[in-house]
C-alpha positions in Angstrom: 86.3 116.3 97.1 89.2 114.1 96.1 89.3 113.2 92.4 88.6 109.5 91.9 91.2 107.8 89.7 91.1 104.6 87.8 93.5 102.7 85.5 92.4 102.1 82.0 93.6 100.5 78.8 91.2 102.3 76.5 91.7 102.9 72.7 92.0 106.7 72.3 90.0 107.0 69.1 87.0 104.9 70.4 86.7 106.1 74.0 83.6 108.1 74.8 84.7 110.8 77.2 84.2 114.6 77.6 88.0 115.1 77.3 90.7 112.9 75.8 94.2 114.1 76.7 97.1 113.2 74.4 100.7 114.6 73.8 102.6 115.9 70.9 106.4 116.6 70.7 108.0 119.4 68.9 108.4 119.1 65.1 105.1 117.4 64.7 106.1 114.1 66.4 102.9 112.5 67.6 102.7 110.1 70.6 101.0 106.8 69.9 97.7 108.0 71.3 97.8 111.2 69.3 98.7 109.3 66.1 95.7 107.0 66.5 93.3 109.9 67.1 94.8 111.7 64.1 94.3 108.7 61.9 90.7 108.2 63.0 90.0 111.9 62.6 91.3 112.1 59.1 94.5 114.0 59.9 92.9 116.6 62.2 96.0 116.9 64.5 98.5 117.0 61.7 96.6 119.8 59.9 96.8 121.9 63.0 100.5 121.1 63.3 101.0 122.3 59.7 99.0 125.4 60.3 101.1 126.2 63.4 98.4 126.0 66.0 99.9 122.9 67.5 103.7 123.5 68.0 104.4 120.7 70.5 106.3 123.2 72.7 105.9 123.0 76.4 102.9 125.1 77.4 101.2 124.7 74.0 97.7 123.5 74.7 95.1 123.1 71.9 91.6 121.7 72.3 89.8 120.0 69.3 86.0 120.1 69.7 84.0 117.1 68.4 86.7 115.9 65.9 85.1 113.7 63.2 85.8 110.0 63.6 86.7 110.2 67.3 84.4 109.3 70.1 85.6 111.9 72.5 83.8 115.2 72.7 87.1 117.1 73.1 90.7 116.2 72.4 93.2 118.2 74.5 96.6 118.2 72.7 99.4 118.9 75.1 102.9 120.1 74.0 105.7 117.9 75.3 108.7 119.8 74.0 111.6 118.2 72.3 111.5 114.4 72.3 115.3 113.9 72.7 115.4 116.0 75.9 112.2 114.7 77.4 112.8 113.8 81.1 111.1 113.4 84.5 111.0 117.1 85.2 109.4 117.8 81.9 106.8 115.1 82.4 105.9 116.5 85.8 105.4 120.0 84.2 103.3 118.9 81.3 101.0 116.6 83.4 100.3 119.6 85.7 99.7 121.9 82.7 97.3 119.3 81.3 95.5 118.9 84.6 95.0 122.7 84.9 93.7 122.9 81.3 91.2 120.1 82.0 90.1 121.9 85.2 89.2 125.0 83.1 86.8 123.0 81.0 83.2 122.4 82.0 83.6 118.7 82.5 83.4 116.2 85.4 85.5 113.4 83.9 88.4 112.9 81.5 90.7 110.3 80.2 94.5 110.9 79.8 97.0 108.9 77.7 100.0 110.9 79.0 101.1 108.1 81.4 101.8 106.0 78.3 104.6 108.5 77.4 108.0 107.0 78.1 110.2 108.8 80.7 113.8 107.9 80.9 114.7 106.1 84.2 111.0 106.0 85.4 108.6 103.2 85.4 104.8 103.1 84.8 104.0 103.3 88.5 106.0 106.5 88.8 104.3 108.0 85.7 100.8 107.1 87.0 101.5 108.5 90.5 102.8 111.8 89.2 99.9 112.2 86.7 97.3 111.5 89.4 98.9 113.8 92.0 99.2 116.6 89.5 95.5 116.2 88.6 94.4 116.2 92.2 96.5 119.2 93.0 95.1 121.2 90.1 91.5 120.2 90.9 91.6 121.2 94.6 89.3 124.0 95.6 88.8 125.3 99.1 85.1 125.6 99.9 84.6 125.1 103.7 84.0 128.7 104.5 83.3 130.1 101.1 79.8 131.0 99.9 78.8 128.7 97.1 78.4 130.3 93.7 75.0 130.6 92.2 76.2 129.1 88.9 79.2 127.0 89.7 81.0 125.3 86.9 81.3 121.5 86.9 84.3 120.2 88.7 86.5 117.3 87.7 85.4 114.3 89.7 86.8 111.3 87.9 90.0 110.7 85.9 91.0 107.6 84.0 94.7 107.3 83.4 95.7 104.9 80.7 98.8 102.9 81.4 100.1 99.3 81.8 98.6 97.1 84.5 101.9 96.9 86.5 101.5 100.6 87.3 98.5 100.1 89.5 100.7 100.3 92.7 101.7 103.8 91.8 98.0 104.8 91.3 97.2 103.3 94.7 100.0 105.4 96.3 98.7 108.5 94.6 95.2 108.0 96.0 96.5 107.8 99.5 98.9 110.7 99.2 96.2 112.9 97.5 93.7 112.3 100.3 96.3 113.2 103.0 97.4 116.3 101.1 93.8 117.5 100.7 93.2 116.9 104.4 96.2 119.0 105.4 95.2 121.7 102.9 91.8 122.0 104.4 93.3 122.4 107.9 95.8 125.0 106.6 93.1 127.0 104.8 90.6 127.2 107.6 90.6 130.6 109.3 92.5 130.7 112.7 89.3 131.4 114.7 88.2 127.9 113.6 91.4 126.0 113.1 92.9 126.7 116.5 94.8 124.2 118.6 91.6 123.0 120.2 90.2 122.2 116.8 93.5 120.5 115.7 93.4 118.4 118.9 89.9 117.3 118.1 90.9 116.4 114.6 93.8 114.4 115.9 91.6 112.5 118.3 89.0 111.8 115.5 91.9 110.6 113.3 93.1 108.3 116.0 89.6 106.9 116.7 89.1 106.0 113.0 92.5 104.4 112.4 93.8 101.2 113.9 97.2 101.5 115.4 97.0 105.3 116.0 96.5 106.7 119.5 95.8 110.1 120.9 96.7 110.8 124.5 96.3 114.2 126.1 98.0 114.9 129.5 95.9 116.1 132.4 98.6 118.4 133.9 98.4 121.9 132.4 101.6 123.8 131.4 101.9 127.5 130.8 102.5 129.4 127.7 105.6 131.5 127.3 106.0 135.0 125.6 106.6 133.4 122.2 103.0 132.2 122.3 101.7 135.7 122.1 103.3 136.1 118.7 101.9 132.8 117.4 98.4 132.5 118.8 95.6 135.0 119.6 95.4 134.4 123.3 97.0 136.1 126.3 100.4 135.1 127.6 100.1 132.7 130.5 96.9 131.0 129.3 97.0 127.3 130.5 97.5 124.8 127.8 97.3 121.1 127.6 100.0 118.9 126.0 98.7 116.3 123.6 100.5 113.4 122.0 99.5 111.7 118.7 101.6 108.6 118.5 101.7 106.4 115.4 102.6 102.7 115.6 106.1 102.0 114.3 107.2 105.7 114.5 108.3 108.1 117.3 105.5 110.1 119.0 104.7 113.5 117.7 104.2 116.2 120.4 102.3 119.5 120.1 101.1 122.1 122.5 97.4 122.7 122.3 95.1 125.0 124.4 92.9 123.6 127.2 89.4 123.1 125.6 86.9 125.7 126.7 83.4 125.7 125.3 82.4 123.8 122.2 82.3 125.9 119.0 80.5 125.4 115.8 83.0 124.9 112.9 82.9 123.5 109.4 83.7 119.9 109.2 86.4 118.5 106.9 86.3 115.0 105.6 88.3 112.6 107.7 91.2 110.9 106.0 90.5 107.3 105.4 92.9 104.4 105.9 
């Protein structure tokens, strides 16, 4: 399941959410969202800074549970490192660490103010795109052929990213990229007795059928495998194959060798990527 993202402009101290994610730099320098929560909570964050629990160093993650004066059930304080050297690479790292920390909590939704943090040379669209992709990456779980747990923990389903309205384009890009990445991950994680060339060909045809401007055209003349095939696929050398094309409008055709379909096999379905 792909995480659903939305763009928000919520006030951190008054937003009702299972988890509010804010950042703190080294030496107790609070971001704007962290400062507002700290003020509403009567100095709850600064007290933890003074006690040494919150260091602001990269990798330092502290969760405040039901802080007084704050609407959020939890406040996840993420260390951002030194403010003077904060850059794009650091932002990518801390957003991923924050996403993993949220994923370990028993929650299905969260709100993050990390996209408000200024990153030199990067705009709001980039910050929102990176935060969304990091969150979706951390939330991914392969379940197609895995037996469900009797007492599975809640999984993150929705994430609100707080940032300026002009960053909406970056969030839209992240949604599309995340869906495509998850689709590819599902194919890659399926066992080879299921995700064989027949199956991939079927997926390519289904993709073409559901997307305007995409075509799938298999050839009728079989070709023959060479010895290299024996090292790559679990079928005898010399098995007839079909050659299939998946051409995308505006780009060169992609070509792949796939085996001639035999009998239909039962296999787990994966969600088709949407337009």
